[in-house]
C-alpha positions as CSV (number, residue, x, y, z in Angstrom):
1,M,8.3,-19.4,17.1
2,H,7.0,-18.2,13.7
3,I,7.8,-14.6,12.8
4,R,6.7,-12.6,9.7
5,L,7.3,-9.1,8.5
6,L,4.9,-7.6,6.0
7,T,5.6,-4.5,4.0
8,L,2.6,-2.6,2.7
9,K,2.3,0.5,0.5
10,V,-1.1,2.2,0.8
11,K,-2.6,4.6,-1.7
12,P,-2.5,8.2,-0.3
13,E,-6.3,8.6,-0.1
14,Y,-6.6,5.5,2.1
15,V,-3.8,6.0,4.7
16,D,-6.2,7.1,7.5
17,S,-8.8,4.4,6.8
18,F,-6.1,1.7,6.5
19,K,-4.7,2.7,9.9
20,K,-8.1,2.6,11.6
21,I,-9.1,-0.7,10.1
22,S,-5.7,-2.3,10.7
23,S,-5.6,-1.1,14.3
24,D,-8.9,-2.7,15.1
25,A,-8.0,-5.9,13.3
26,L,-4.6,-6.3,15.0
27,A,-6.1,-5.7,18.4
28,S,-8.5,-8.6,17.9
29,A,-5.9,-10.8,16.3
30,G,-3.7,-10.4,19.4
31,R,-6.3,-12.2,21.5
32,M,-6.3,-15.3,19.3
33,A,-4.7,-18.6,20.5
34,G,-1.2,-19.0,19.3
35,V,-0.7,-15.3,18.5
36,L,2.2,-13.9,20.5
37,H,2.5,-10.4,19.1
38,F,1.3,-8.0,16.4
39,D,2.6,-4.5,15.8
40,M,2.2,-2.0,12.9
41,F,4.7,0.7,12.1
42,Q,4.4,3.6,9.7
43,K,7.5,4.9,7.9
44,Q,8.4,8.4,8.9
45,E,9.8,9.5,5.5
46,N,6.9,8.0,3.6
47,P,3.6,7.8,5.6
48,R,2.1,5.5,2.9
49,E,4.5,2.7,3.8
50,F,3.8,0.3,6.7
51,V,5.4,-2.7,8.3
52,I,3.4,-5.3,10.2
53,F,5.3,-7.5,12.7
54,E,3.6,-10.8,13.4
55,A,4.8,-13.5,15.9
56,Y,3.1,-16.8,16.5
57,M,3.8,-19.8,18.6
58,H,4.1,-21.9,15.5
59,E,3.2,-21.8,11.8
60,Q,-0.2,-23.5,12.3
61,A,-1.2,-20.6,14.5
62,R,-0.5,-18.3,11.6
63,N,-2.5,-20.5,9.2
64,E,-5.4,-20.4,11.7
65,Y,-5.2,-16.7,11.8
66,L,-5.2,-16.4,8.0
67,A,-8.4,-18.5,7.9
68,S,-10.1,-16.5,10.7
69,D,-13.0,-14.1,10.3
70,Q,-10.8,-11.3,11.6
71,F,-8.2,-11.7,8.9
72,L,-10.7,-12.3,6.1
73,R,-12.6,-9.2,7.1
74,W,-9.4,-7.1,7.2
75,R,-8.4,-8.4,3.8
76,A,-11.8,-7.6,2.3
77,Q,-11.8,-4.1,3.8
78,T,-8.2,-3.2,2.7
79,S,-7.3,-5.2,-0.4
80,F,-8.1,-2.3,-2.7
81,M,-6.1,0.2,-0.6
82,F,-2.7,-1.0,-1.7
83,S,-0.6,0.7,-4.4
84,E,1.7,-2.3,-4.7
85,A,1.6,-6.0,-3.9
86,L,2.0,-6.8,-0.2
87,E,5.4,-8.2,0.7
88,S,5.6,-10.9,3.3
89,A,8.8,-12.6,4.5
90,P,9.5,-15.2,7.3
91,Y,12.1,-14.5,10.0
92,H,13.5,-16.3,13.0
93,G,14.6,-14.8,16.2
94,V,18.3,-14.7,17.1
95,F,19.9,-14.2,20.5
96,L,22.8,-11.8,20.7
97,D,25.1,-14.8,21.2
98,G,24.0,-16.1,17.8
99,K,21.8,-18.9,18.9
100,A,18.4,-19.3,17.1
101,C,15.3,-18.5,19.2
102,N,12.8,-21.2,18.2
């Protein structure tokens, strides 16, 4: 499994537009082969901050998503909305007994 967490900071005037565009994009991405899960969270204390959770069967599924029309359209529609550079970090799942979930 390939997991990524993205942290995004949106300019105040674009928060509502960003949420709408991202909601539509994440819904369509969730139907792509190899995509296991997409979720977006908005920080309570600062509604300009978002986290996107992505889970894929494998890294190639993520690469295919990044090359997809859905992602490229989302990026074109939102790239100017960010107040800071997007942060993206890979993670791996861990069971409670400490064994990695691959």
